[in-house]
N, C-alpha and C positions, 0 to 999 in steps of 0.2 A: 110494394113491388111495381104498382102501376105507375109510379113516378120514374121508373127507369126509362131512359131514353131508348128509342128504337132507331136502329140504323140498318141499312142494307149492305152489310159487309159480305154477304154471300149472294150468290146468284145461281140460277138454274143452268145446268150444263146440257150438252147434247141438244141444244135448241128446244128444250122442253119436250122433245119427242123421245121418250124413253119407256120401254116396256119389256117384260119378260118374253123371250122369244116363244113362238108357238111350238117349237120343238120340245119345250118343257111341258110335258103332259101330266095331268093329275093335279091334285091339290098339293100346294107347297106346305110341307110339314116343318122344315127346318132350313136354316141357311148358315153359311159361314163364309169367311173371306180370308185371303192371305196369298202371298207370293204372286200377286197380280191376277188373281182369279176370284170369281164368286162361285161358290159351290152351293147347289140347291138339292135338297132331298125331298122326294115326292112320296105320296101315299102308296104309289104302286111299286115302291122299292127301288126306283131308279134314282141315280145321282147324275145331275147335269152340271157341266162346267162352262162358265161364261167368261169371255175375254173382256178387255177394255171396251166400253161402250155397250156392255151387256149383250155382246154378240155370242151366239151359241158356238161352242167349240166342239164338244162331244158329250155323250152320255153313256152310262153303263149301268147294268143291273147289279146293285150292291146287295140287296136283300130280296127275298122272294115275295114278301108281303109289303112292308112299309118301313120307311126310314124315319126313325123317331128323333134322333139327335145326330149331329155330325160336327166335326171341327177340323179345319185346315191348319196343320202345324206350320210354324214359321221357319224354324231352323232347318228342317228337312221337308222335302216335298211329300209328306205323308198325309193321308186322310184317315181320320178315325171316325167310325160310324157305329151307331147303335140302332138296330132294327129287328123286325120280326122275320123269321125264316120258317120253313116248314118244321112242324113239330115231329121229331123222330119217335119219341115215346111219350106216354103220358107223364112219366116221372121227370122228364126234362122240359125246361121252359123253352119256348120258341124264340125268346129274345136273346140275342148274342151281340158281341162286340167284334168288329173287324177293323184291321189296319191295312190300308192299301198304299202301295208305293206308286205314286203317279208318274214316276220317271221310268218305270218298267211296265211295258205293255205286253199282254199275251193275246195273240189272235184267238178269237172265239168264232168259229165259223169263218165265213168269208166276207161278211158285211159289217162287222163291228169289232171294236178293239176294247178290251177290258184291262184296267190296271191290275198288276199282280197283287193278289191278296197275300200278304206275308204273315198274317196272323189272325186266327179266329178264337174267340174266347167266350165261353158260357159265363154269363154274369151271375146267374142264380145257381146255387148248389145247396147241398144239404146244410152246410154251415151258414150259408147266406140265403135264407128263404126269399122267395119271389115276392116282390111288391111293385107298386106302380112307380115308374121313374118320372120324376118331376123336374130334374135339372141335371146338367152334365157339363163337366169342365176337365180339360187336359192341360197339364203343366209339363213342359219339356225341361227335364233336368239334363245332366250330361248325357249326350247321345251314347247309346240308344235307349237310355232309361226314360220311361214315361211314368208320370204320376197321374192317375185318372181318378176323379172324384165323381161319384154317381149319387145324386140326391133322390130320396124316396119319399113317398107320401106319408110314411109312418114316422118321420123324423130321423130316420137312419141315413147314414152316408156310407156307401161301400167304396173303399179305396183299393185300387190295384196299382202296384208299383213294380217295375222291372222291365225286362226286354221281352215283349210279347211275342216277337218273331221267333225267339229261341225258347219261349215258354219258361223263362226264368223269372218268375213273378212271385210276389208275396201279396196276400190279401189281409186287410184288417177293416174293422167296422167302427164308425163313430156314431154316437147317439146324442141327439139334442133333447133336452128336457121338454117333453111335449105332453099335451093332454090326450085323453082318450079319443077326442074328436080329431079324425084325420085331417079335416079341413083346416084345423088350427095348428097342426104339427108338421104338415108337409113342407119339404125343403123347396123354397121358391127361388133361391139364388145362392150361388157359390162364388168365392173369389180367393185366389192365392195371393199371398204377400211374401216375397223373398227379400230378405235383408242380410246379405252375406251368407253365413252358414245357417241363419235362422229361417225356418220355413213355417208359415202359419196359414190357416185356412179359415176364411169367414164363411159362416153358414147363416142364412136368413129363413125364418119361418114367418107365418102371419103374426105370431105372438112373441118373437124373440130375435135377437141378433147375438150369435155365439161365435167365439173365436177358439180354434183348436191350435195348440202348439205341437206340430208334428215331429219336431226334433226330440221331444221327450218320449220315453217309452214307459208306460203307455202314454199316448197323446194326452196333453193336459187341456181341459176344457175351461172356458171362461165366458160367462154370460155378460155381454156388453150392454144389452138393453132388453127390457121386458116387452117392448113393442116392436113388431116386425113389419112385414109388408107382403102383399100378395102380388106385387109387380116385380118383373125381373130387375135385377140389380146391375150395377156397373162398377168398374174400377177406374180411378183417376190415374193420371201419370205419376202421382206420388204414392201410388198403391193404397189409396184411401177407398174404403167401401162406400158406394153411393146408394142410398135407399130412398125410394120415393113413396110418399104417403099423400093423401088428399090435401093435407094442410101445408106440407112443406117437403123439401128435399133435405135429407140428413147425410152428413159425412161422418164416417167412423174411422178412428185410429185404433191401434192395438190396445190403447188404454181406455177406450170408451168413446162416447159420442163426442163429435167435434162440432164444427159450425153447422148451422142449418139455414136454409134459404126459404122464406115463406112464399113459395109459388103456389097459389091456390089452384085447385082443380085436380081431377083424378088423373094420376100419372099412368099412362098406358105403356110407354117405353121410356127407358133412360139410357143415356150413352155418354161417352166422353170422346172428344175429338180436338186434338191440338190445344188443350187448355180450355176448351169450351165445354159447357154442360149442355147436352142434348135432351130435350124433353118433348114427348108427344102427350099433350094434355087434352082431356075431354071436357068441354064446357057443358055442364049440366043444364044451363039455361037455354042454350040454342041447339044443343045436341051436335055441335061441330067439334072437330078435332083440330087443334092448333099445334104446329111444330115450331118450337122456339129454340133458338141457340143463344145461350147466356154467356156473357163475358163476366165472370164473377169478380175478377180483379178490378176491372174498371166499372163494374156495376152498370152494365148496359146490356140491352138485347141486341145482339149482332144481326139477328135475322128472325123474322116471324112470318109464318105462312099457314094458311088454312089448308088442311089436307083431308083426303078421304080416309076410310078405315085402313089403318096401317097394320100389316101383319108381321113385318120383319124390318129391322133397321141395321144396316151394315156401314162400315167405313173401309173404303179401298180406293186406290188410285188417287189419293188426296181429296176424295170426294165423300160426301155423305149420301148413302143410297137408302131410299125408303121404298120398300116393296108393299104395294097395297093388296087388299084382299082380292081385287079383281085382276091381279097380275100386272097391273100397271106399275110404273116406277117413277121415282124422282131422283135425279142426280143433282146434288147441290154442292157447289164448290166455293171456296173462299176467294174473294177478290184479292188482287195483289196489294201490297202495302201502299204503293203510290196512289192507287185509285181510292183507297180508304182515306188516306190523308187528304187528297184533293176534296173529297166529299166533306171532310171536317173543316178544312180551310175555308171552303165556300160559306160555311155557316159560322165561321170565326170561333169554332170550338177547339181552340189551341190546347186547352188543358186536357181535353179528352184525347187529342192527338198525341200529346206527350205521354200520357198514361198508357196509350195503346202501344206505342213503339217500345216503351220500357217493359211492358208486360209481355210482349211477344219477343223479347230479347233480340230486338233489331240491332244491327251494328251501330257502333258509337257515332259514326258519321251521319247515319240517318237520323239518329236522335238529336244530334247537334243541329241538323238542318231544320228540324221541327222547332227546336228551341230558338233558333235564329229568326224564323218566321214569326214566332210568338213575340219575340223581343221587338222585331220591326213593327208588329201590330201595336204593341204597347207604346213604342216610341212615337208612332204616328198619332196616338191619342194623348201625347205629351205626358204619359205616365213614366217618367224617366227612371225613377227608382226601381219600379217593377221590371222595366225593360232591361236595366242593367243587371238585375238579379238573374234574368234569363240569359243574358250574354255571358255572364260569369260561368254559367253551366256549360257553355260551349267551348270553354278554354281547352286547348289541346286539339281542337278540330276546326274551329273557325279562325281565319286569319285575324290576328289582333288588330291590324290596321283598319279593318272594316268597322270595328267598334270604336277605335280611338278617334277616327275621323268624325264620328257622330257626336262626340263629347268634347271636342276641342274648345268649344265656347267657354268663356270664363265663368258663366253662370252654372255650368255643369262640371266644374272642376272636382267637386266632391265625388260625383259618380265616377269620373275618370280615375281619380285616385284610388277608389275602391277596386276598380277593375285591374289597375296596374299592380296593386298589392296582391290580389289573388293570382295574377300572372306570375309574380315573383315567388309566391308560396309554392306553386307547382313546378318551379324551376324551368319555366318556359319563356322567361323574359330575355330579350336581347339587350345589347348595350344601349340602343336607342330607347328601349322601354325603361331601363334604369335611369337614363338621363331625364326622361319625361317625368317619371315618378318623383325623382328628387327635386326637379324644378317645381312640381306641384306642391311639394312640402315647403319649399322655400317661399313660394308665392303666397301660400296660405299662412306662412310663418308658424307652422305647426311643429314646434320643436319636439314636443312629446312624441308624436308619430315618427318624426325623423329619428329620434333616439331609439324607439322600438325597432324601426327598420334597420338602422345601422348596427345597433348593439344587441340584436337578437342572439341568444346563446345557442349557436349551432355547432360549437366546437371550433378549434383553431383551423383556419383555412377552409371552413365549410360555409359558403355563402350562397344565397339564392339570387345573387346579382353579380354583375361584372365589377370586379374590384376597381380596376383602373377608371372605369366610367364614373363610379360613385365618388372616387377621390377627386376626379377632375371637376365634377359638378359642385361638390362641396367646397372645393377651393375657389371656384368661380363665384360662389355665393357667399364667400367669406365665412363659411362654417369650417374653420381650419381644425378645430378640435375633433369634429366628427371625421374629417378626412384622415387625421392622424390615427384615430381609433381604428378605422378600417384598415389602414396600411399596416399598423402594428399587429392587429389580429390576424391578418392574412399573411404575415411574414414578409411583406414587401418593404424591406428596410430602406431600399433606395428611394421609394416614394415618401416614406416617413421622414427621411432626412431632407428630402427636397422641400417639403412643407416647412420644416423647422428652419432651414437655411434661407430659402428664397422668399418665403412668405412672411415668416415671423422674425427671422434674424436672431434666433435663440441659439447662438453658437456654442455656448457652454453646455447646454442641454444636449445638443447634437453630439458633442464630443463625449459626453457621459454615456449617451446611448450607444455610440460606436464602441466604447470600451466594454460594454456589456455583451456585445455580440461574440459569436464564435470567431476565431482568428480568420478563417476563410471568408466569412461574410463581412467581417470588418475590413479586410483587405479590398474586397470588391467595392464597398461603399467609399473607402478612402480614395480609390482610384477615380471614382465618379465625381465626388464632391470635395476632393482635396484642395482644388484651386481656391474655392471660397474659404475653406478653413485656414489655409496658409495665409491668405490675405488678411483675415481678421484675428486669427488665433494661431500665430506661427509656432510659438513655444510649446503650447499644449499639443498641437498637431504633431510636432516632431517627437514629443514624448510617446504618443500613441504609436507612431511609426517605429520608434525604437523598440517598444514592447512587441510589436508584431514581428519585426525582423530579427530580434534576439531572444525573445521569450525569457525574461529574467527569472521568472518563477520556476521555469523548468530546467534552467541551466545546470543546477546542482545535481539533478537526477540523471543527466545524460552526459556526464563527463567522459565516459568511456567511448561513446560513439558520437563525438562532437561534430566531426566532419559530415558524417551521414545525416545527423540531425539538422545541421545547418542547411544541407541541400533540400530539406523538406520545408523549411521556412520561406516566407516570401523574400525576395531579393530587393534591396534598395533600388536596383535598376528599374524594377516594375513601377516605381512611383515617381520617376524623374519628371514625367509630363506635368505633374501638379505644381512643380516649381518653375514653370516656364517663365513667369513674370516676376519671380522672386529668387534670383540666383544666390543672394546672400543667405537665404534660409536653406537652400539646397546645400551650399557649402558647409553650413553649420551642421546639418543633418549627416552628411557624408563624413565629416570629420569625427563626429561623435561615434558613428558606426565603425569607422576604421580604428579608432582608439580602443573600442571594445572587442571587436571581432578581428582576429589576426589572420584567420585562414578561411575567409569567405570564398565560396565557389565563384563569386562574381567580382573578385578583387581587381581583375584586369579592367573590367568595365568601370568600376568605381574609381580606380586610379586615373583612367582616361578622362572621366568627367571632372574630377578634381583638378587635373592639369589644365583642362580647358577653363575652369573657373579661376584658378590661380594666375594663369598667364594672360587672361583677357585684359586688354587695355581699358575698356570702357564698361565696367560693371556698374550699371545704373541703379539708382534707388528711386523709383517712380513716385513713391508717396512723399518724399522730401521735396522733390522738384515741384510737384503739384502744389504743395502747400506754399512754397516760396512764390510761385507764379500767382497764386491767389492773392497774396499780400501785395505784390507789386501792382496788380490790377486795381485793387481797392484804393491804393494811394493815388493812382492815376485818375481815378474817377472823382475823388473828393477834392483834389487840388488842381490847380491850373498848370500853366506852362512852367511856372517857378517851381512848383512841387515836382513836376516831371523831370526837370533838370536835376533836382536833388535826388529823385529816384534813380536817375541814371548813374549818378556818382555812387549812390549806395549800392546800386547793382554791380558796379565795377568792383567795389570792395567785397561784396558777397561772392562775386565770381572768383576773385583772387583767393579768398579764403577757401572757397569750394575747390579750386584747383589744387591748393596746397593739401587739402584733406584727401583729395583724389590721388595725388602723387604719393602721399604717405601710405595710403591704402594699397596702391599698386606695388610699392616697394615691399610692403609687408607680405602681400600675396605672392610676389615673385620669390621672396625668401622661402616661403612655404613650398612653392613649386619646385625650387632647386633642391630643397631638403627631400621632397617626395621623389624626385628623380634619382637621388642617391640612395634613399632607403629602400625603394622598390626595385633596386638592381644590386642585390647582394653579390659579393665576390664569388660565392660558390655557385651562382646561377649563370648559365650561358646566355639566357635571354631575360630581359627585365619583366616585371609584373605589370607592364603596361604596353600599349601599342607603340613601338619605337618610331614607326613612320609618322603616326599621329603626333607624337611628341616633337619630332623634328619640324613638322609643318606648323605646329602651334608656336614653337620658338621662333621660326622664321617670320610667321605672320605678325607676331607681337614684338619682334626685335629683342628677344630675350637672349642676349649673347652668352651669359654664363651657362644657361641650360644647354644651349646649342654646343658650346665648347666641351661641356662634360659628356654629352652623348657622343660627339665625334671621337673624343679621346677614348671612351669606353669601347667604341666600335673599331678603334685603331685606324680611323680615317684621318691620319695626321695632316695630309695635304688640305683637307677641308678645315682643319683646325687653324692652320696658318692663313688660310683664305679668309677666315673670319677677322683675324688681326689685320690682314691687308686691306679689307674693306673699310675698317675704321682708322687705318693709317697709324695704328699703335705700334711704333717701331720698337720701343723698349719691350713691350709684351711679345712682339713677334720674335725678337732675338732671344728672349728668355724662353719662349716656347720651343724654339729650335734647339736651344741648349738642352732642354729637358727631353725632347722627343727625337732629336737628331743624333744622339749618341748610340752608335752601333754596339758598343760594349754593353749597354743596358737594354738592348732589344729595340733601339730606335731606328729611324730611317734616315741615313746620312744624306739622301737625295734632297731632303728638305732645305739644306743649305744652298743647293743649286737653285731650287725654286726661289729661295730668298734673294740670292744674288740677281736672278732674273728680274725679280720684283723691283729691286733698287735700280737695276739697269734701265728699266722702263718707267721709273717714277717721274722723271722730268724735273727734279729739284735736287738741291745740294744735300747729299747724305753721305759725305765723305767719312765721317766718324763711324757710321753703321757699316759702311762697305769695308773699312779696314778691319773691323771686328769680325765680319763675316769671312773675309779672306784669311784671317788667322785660322779659323776652323776648317776652311776648305784646304788650306795648305797642310794643316796638321794631319788630316785624314786622307789627303791626296784624292779629293773627291772629283775635281775637274782639272783637265789639262790647261795650261796657261793660255793657249790660243783661244779656248772656249771662254775663259774668263775675260780676255781682252775683247772678244767679239760681243759678249754680253754687256759689259760696262760701256762699250763704245756708243751704245744707243742713248745714253743719258748725257745730254750736252752740258749739264751743270757739273760734271765730274772732270777733274784735271788729271794729268799724267802723274802728278805727285802722289795721288792716292794709291797707285799700284806700282810706283817706282821701286820701292823696297821689295815688294812681292816679286816683281819681274827679275830684279837683280838676284834674289835668292834662288829663284827657279832656274835662271840662266847658269848660275854657278853649279847648281845640282846637275843640270843637263850637261854641262862641260865635263864634270867628273864622270858621268855615265858614258859620255862619248869616248873619253880617254880609256876607260875600262873596256869598252866594246872594241876599241882599236887594238888594244893589247890581246884581247881574246881572238880577234880576227887574225892577227899575225901568228899567234900560236897555232890556230887551226890550219893556216896556210902552210906552215912549216911541216905539221904532221901530215897534211895531204901530200906534199911534195915527197916526203920520205916514203909514204905508202906507195905512191905511183912508181918511184924508183925501184922499190922492192918488187912490185908486180912486173915491171919491165924486166928486171933481172931474172925473175922466175920464168918468164916467157923466153928469154933469149940465151941465158947462160945455164950451164949445168950446175947441179948442187952436189956438194961433196958431203957425204954423211960419215962422220968420224966417231960416232958414239960407239963405245965398246961394251956398253952394258944395256940390258933391256930396261926400258923406262917403267915397265909394269912390275917385273920381278927383281930388277937390279942385279941379276946374274950376268955373267959374261955372255955377250951376244954371239951366238953361233947360228949357222944356217940350219934350216931356212929362216930368214929374217925379213921383216917388212919395215920399210922406211917411209915416213910421211914428210910432206913438204914443209911441215911446221917444225922439222928437225927432231922429231921424236921417232925412236926405233923400238921395235918389239919383236920378241920371238913369235913365230907364226902360231905356235901352240898357245901363247898367252892371249892372242887375239880371238882365237876360236873361229866362229863363222863370220864375224864382223871385221872384214879386212878393208872396207872402203872408207872408214873415217877413224880419226885418231881418238882413242878412248879418253885422252887427257883433254883435248880441245873440243870434243863433241858436245859436252853440256853447255859450254859457253856459246858455241855456235848455234845450238838448238834454241837457247834463250833469245838469241838475237833474231832467229827466224820466227820464233813465237811472237816477239814484239813486233816484228814487221807485219805478220799476219793480223795482229790486233789493230795495228794502225790502218791497214787496208780495210779491215772490217769497220772501223770507226769512220772511215771516209764515206761510208754509205749511210751512216746514221746522222741525218741532217738535224734532227731535233736536239741531239747531244751537242752538236757543233754550235747551233744558235743559242742554246741554253748557256754554254760556256762563254760565248761572246757577250750575252746580256748580263751575266752575273759578274763578269770581270770588271775591274776598275778601268782597265785599258783594253777595250775590245780589239784594237789593232794588234796588240801583242799576241793574242790568241790566234789571229789569222797568220801572223808572221811565223808563229810556232808550227802551224799546220804546213806552211810552205817549207819551213826549215827541215821538218821531218820527212818531206817528200810525199805527204799524204795527198796534197792537191795537185802538185806539178809532176807526178810520176808519169813517165813516158816509156813506151816499149817500141823497138824497131824489129820488124819481121821482114825477112828477105825470102822472096819466092822467085826462083829462076833468076832473071836479070833485073827484076824490078824490086824496089824497096818501098815499104809503107810504114809511116809513123802514126801510131794510135795513142791518143790521150785517154786513159782509162778512167781517171777519177775527177779530172777537172770539170767534166760535164755534170757532175753531181751537184755542184754549187753554182747557182746562177747569179745570185746577188748576196751581198753582205750588208749588214746594218752599219 
């Protein structure tokens, strides 16, 4: 034990000037501490309470004679004392136990305050005979229950349990096996051990150490050792009993003697303070007392001090208090951790420092700081292996860059690798750390360690490093297999394929891997790497795309909900971007898809794309062109000018052949495009299954006349149809188109002939044959008046009068016949008008003679009273009833005429109806003439007021202009 190092981890407090106040009179019999106080019992029966710094607070008289034992409770501010009081009778002992409530004071006289004594108990009774008390201990159970153990000089232990204040207690006695000699059987020390519901009591005599199990009834006794002690005992923070003997200090567990520490010398006092063993040892050689503080975990003496005669030892306020026989005192406190570590660092005792911080359960940061300093110390001594061992222990608290910078030298790469491995094992590595570790492996060419690091079995997706970083470093170092392993294990399919395609060029393996993935994952990878796959493996890639977009294996299971299922599958439109440089492969893919899937939700987009491919004039094949260019260049290099001219002639032949192939391919694609335009616009659908505007634009951009004519005709844009023929000067096709689309009997538009005539009139070349044929149809359907025909054809200087001579002759003959018919109708209307005017004049000027003898209504003989009308109808008055103002025979006709007149007047106000009739009529002028003839437009009224006359035009103002 003399080999243990001594340190000054403790120091005297209160500047070394510490003593029991003079207010404490009499000899000190007992002491206790707790709740921030030191309590002293004196031989005069007084109890004194001292505050921090051993300053006197107050005192009170607890017993009349002497205070033998006392204990300050921790949970409640109670003080339990045993002392001598006045003896009431010879049969009763003077020794009693009292409980004081220090929070409740009762005034006693005018000059002192005494705590309230809440309970007084006689210790010795008839059942419990009196004996000398040698030890005393109180255990606080659940308040207000106390368990008090009183050790006697005869080996007995009196136990009192219950609420003393309410006198609800039970007593029982324990007996230690002892000899007849009281000096060998007296109880020198007691100690409680509480472990859950288990309650045990250690009892020490000079000849034995005994354990009582109090939860048993009766309590069970167990002798732990046949050797005891005469010195007071202590309890460690692990509830171990500490017994001091001259040769050593022993620790006892419930199952017997534990470790012992051979500290020589007579033990005067034992104690336990924050994991330290406190001993006051008497040195028989020089007669001095030494106070030692032992750190048993670290095997060092934390403090050693020669002291005077010690009478009591306490622990309070974080200090150790030694009270001497002369009432002087020592307050010893522990230095802070920083001071202790500085002391050790100065002596380069880093191992001790590490053990110290670990044993005192310092925080991890403080421990790491000590380890760092130790590592720095070893590093300065060039002990790199041991230094790294210390640095590794700091992982999680010390910044890794601090260590890494020290070991970047190539000669220390092994240490750096070890540190980085530990960093990854604890899951604290960053991307940079992973990069550095993998670089270390590759520089060391340590494939075995690289395999262990990469292929460690932690479960799928569980890695102690950054996956992307590991893959990147392995690829850069050409460890492609390792990079692929990590990518596959982590489920990073895109990175796995990137290595296969970009680094290794293993396209078949990549396609096989994609086929093994889930459809959703396969779709994502195809979108990302499809361009490379289409370039090298177009057929196989298209097969995978077909499986993804159609799911052949599942089609039979989902026939009932085909449309709904197709909407859940990937759409071919999602993969268009991968074909950006390979339009021929895209065309092949979309054709296969449309042949297999007829009701795709994306069929409009698919048809649009196919149309663009079919109708494109320059669908290139880059691979073929590149190969040809390479051949030409090689020929030019090997041969001179003569070979160059030969290459030029060969090039022309190749170009001609290539152009022919290109034309054939274009015709084939245009044929497919026209077929798609027709198939994607069934007759039962109002709109096609493609974007019609896009289709028109594509046909226009690529001069695809057949497709454009089909679309215009389906949209009934007949004028645009003939405009296409006009642009190409296809006269036969133009006339044939007008024959098909200009027949009004079949829903055509006759005005097309007028547009056709206008075209020939502005053509500026001889087209007599075509004009004669057009005039035939115009004359047949009476589409244009002759004057318009003449004005239109007069613009073409290449046409002669012979072209329209027959047409004009026929039209003049027709017009002459019509004029003759109109003249005859005019003469008839004039004769009728003259007759009517004479009749009106006759009615106004001459009398009318009514000679009818019969009533027009009843055909009976006419008798008075009778009514005669100017229309020469006569009626009995009785036959007319109340209607005598109009002729019943002529009234209906007259009313119909009036109704017609009102309708015409009403129509004269409806401009839209008028203009609609003008536009829809072959001869708009005839409609206007009809309106004038019926008097709708030219109706006038004359109103006379006094001597002035005013003429108003009521309807003519409603029509301002006519087309």
